C-alpha positions in Angstrom: 10.6 -15.2 16.8 14.4 -15.4 16.7 16.1 -16.8 19.8 18.8 -14.1 19.8 17.4 -11.3 21.9 19.8 -8.8 20.3 18.2 -9.4 16.9 14.8 -8.0 18.1 15.2 -4.5 16.8 11.8 -3.6 15.2 8.4 -5.0 15.9 5.2 -4.1 13.9 1.9 -4.6 15.6 -1.4 -4.3 13.8 0.1 -4.2 10.3 2.6 -5.8 7.9 6.1 -4.5 7.0 4.6 -3.4 3.6 1.8 -1.5 5.4 -1.0 -3.2 3.5 -2.3 -5.7 6.0 -3.7 -3.6 8.8 -6.4 -4.6 11.2 -8.4 -2.8 13.8 -8.6 -4.0 17.4 -7.2 -3.7 20.9 -3.7 -4.9 21.9 -3.8 -6.0 25.5 -0.2 -7.1 25.7 2.8 -8.7 23.9 4.7 -11.7 24.9 7.7 -13.0 22.9 8.7 -16.7 23.3 11.5 -18.9 22.2 9.0 -21.6 21.4 5.6 -22.1 19.8 2.4 -22.0 22.0 -0.5 -24.4 21.7 -3.9 -23.1 20.7 -5.1 -23.6 24.3 -2.3 -21.5 25.7 -3.0 -18.7 23.2 -6.7 -18.7 24.1 -5.9 -18.7 27.8 -3.5 -15.7 27.5 -6.1 -13.8 25.4 -8.8 -14.4 27.9 -6.5 -13.3 30.8 -5.6 -10.0 29.0 -9.2 -9.3 27.9 -10.4 -9.7 31.5 -7.6 -7.6 32.9 -5.9 -10.5 34.8 -2.1 -11.2 34.9 -1.2 -13.7 32.1 -1.1 -17.3 33.3 2.5 -17.7 32.3 3.6 -15.3 35.0 2.5 -17.8 37.6 4.6 -20.7 36.3 7.8 -21.4 34.5 8.7 -18.4 32.4 12.1 -19.5 31.2 10.9 -19.7 27.6 9.8 -16.0 27.6 12.1 -13.5 25.9 10.0 -10.4 26.7 6.7 -9.4 28.1 5.0 -6.0 27.5 1.7 -5.5 29.4 1.1 -2.1 27.8 -0.1 -0.6 31.1 1.9 2.6 31.0 -0.9 4.5 29.3 1.4 7.5 28.6 4.6 8.3 26.9 6.3 6.5 24.0 8.2 3.9 26.1 6.7 0.5 26.7 8.4 -1.4 29.5 9.5 -5.0 29.3 8.6 -6.9 32.5 11.0 -9.8 32.0 14.4 -8.6 30.7 14.0 -4.8 30.6 14.4 -4.6 26.8 11.9 -1.7 26.5 10.2 -0.8 23.3 10.1 2.7 21.9 6.8 3.5 20.1 7.4 5.7 17.1 5.0 8.7 16.6 4.3 7.6 13.0 4.2 4.3 11.2 7.0 3.9 8.7 6.7 1.3 6.0 9.7 -1.0 6.3 9.3 -2.8 3.1 8.3 -0.4 0.3 6.7 -2.1 -2.7 7.4 -0.4 -6.0 5.1 -1.1 -8.9 3.4 -4.2 -7.6 2.6 -6.6 -10.5 -1.1 -6.7 -11.5 -1.5 -10.4 -10.8 -0.6 -9.7 -7.1 -3.0 -6.8 -6.9 -6.0 -8.1 -8.8 -9.2 -8.9 -6.9 -12.6 -9.3 -8.3 -14.2 -6.6 -6.2 -16.4 -3.6 -7.1 -14.0 -1.1 -5.5 -11.0 -2.5 -7.5 -12.9 -2.4 -10.8 -14.0 1.1 -9.9 -10.4 2.2 -9.4 -9.5 0.8 -12.8 -12.3 2.8 -14.5 -11.3 6.0 -12.7 -7.7 5.6 -13.7 -8.7 5.1 -17.4 -11.2 7.9 -17.5 -8.8 10.3 -15.7 -6.2 10.0 -18.4 -8.5 10.2 -21.4 -8.4 14.0 -21.4 -4.6 14.0 -21.1 -4.2 11.9 -24.2 -6.8 14.0 -26.1 -5.3 17.4 -25.3 -1.7 16.3 -25.7 -2.5 15.0 -29.1 -4.4 18.2 -30.0 -1.4 20.3 -28.8 1.0 18.3 -30.9 -1.3 18.4 -33.9 -1.4 22.1 -33.6 2.4 22.2 -34.0 1.7 20.5 -37.4 3.3 17.2 -36.5 1.8 14.6 -38.8 1.9 10.8 -39.1 2.2 8.6 -36.1 4.4 10.9 -34.1 1.5 12.6 -32.1 0.3 9.1 -31.1 3.7 7.9 -30.0 4.6 11.2 -28.2 1.3 11.3 -26.3 1.6 7.7 -25.2 5.1 8.2 -23.9 4.1 11.4 -22.0 1.2 9.6 -20.4 3.4 6.6 -19.5 6.1 9.0 -18.1 3.5 10.9 -16.0 2.0 7.8 -14.6 5.4 6.3 -13.7 6.3 9.6 -11.9 3.0 9.5 -9.9 3.5 5.9 -8.9 7.1 6.5 -7.9 6.1 9.3 -5.7 3.4 7.2 -4.0 6.1 4.9 -2.7 6.9 7.6 -0.1 3.2 8.3 0.8 2.0 6.2 3.8 -1.6 5.9 2.5 -0.8 5.2 -1.1 0.6 2.1 -2.9 2.7 2.0 -6.0 1.0 -0.3 -8.5 1.9 -1.4 -12.1 -1.8 -1.8 -12.7 -2.3 2.0 -12.4 0.5 2.6 -14.9 -1.2 0.2 -17.4 -4.7 1.7 -16.9 -3.4 5.2 -17.1 -1.6 4.4 -20.4 -4.8 2.8 -21.7 -6.7 6.0 -20.8 -4.1 8.1 -22.7 -4.5 5.9 -25.7 -8.3 6.2 -25.6 -7.9 10.0 -25.5 -5.8 9.8 -28.6 -8.4 7.7 -30.4 -11.2 10.1 -29.4 -9.1 13.0 -30.8 -8.6 11.3 -34.1 -12.3 10.4 -34.3 -13.2 14.0 -33.6 -10.8 15.2 -36.3 -12.2 12.7 -38.8 -15.7 13.9 -38.1 -14.7 17.5 -38.4 -13.0 16.9 -41.8 -16.0 14.9 -43.1 -18.4 17.6 -42.1 -16.2 20.3 -43.7 -16.0 18.3 -46.9 -19.8 17.7 -47.0 -20.4 21.4 -46.4 
């Protein structure tokens, strides 16, 4: 923690500034020091708080402590500092301080079933979009590669729009992987449309 008390403006407990590293548990207190603590001191303080006892540092020299919050108010948004009266104001909602926009795939990738499932859902969800956009453009008698290019660009634009909006949603994350998989889904929809058209033309010629 910084030694300058005035620089302590925002403190996040139970999560990261990006809002993606949350944990579940009980917070029994918060003490801010100007120095590092040993593992034994951390363990002792944890045991004191868990057992409902005053932290051991209150019994000795507390010159190295910047602030101490026991969280014993049990009501209201204000948390009192027992050392220097620099109280904390608890916000009613968690606001992400560091918004991540279009996180690169190599930072997001994990070999996990839920992650692979999300990839498949993103791809399958955009296949109908590519199919029907291509069909609509084809109906306007646009030939050549133009339907393919237009459908891909529309799928890419829609995916970028959705991911940009998710930056402002507290439970969602803006990921470049989603843009890539959505675009792949759009391309597969286009391929399926062209395959269906080829089969239709072949059946018509054989009939």
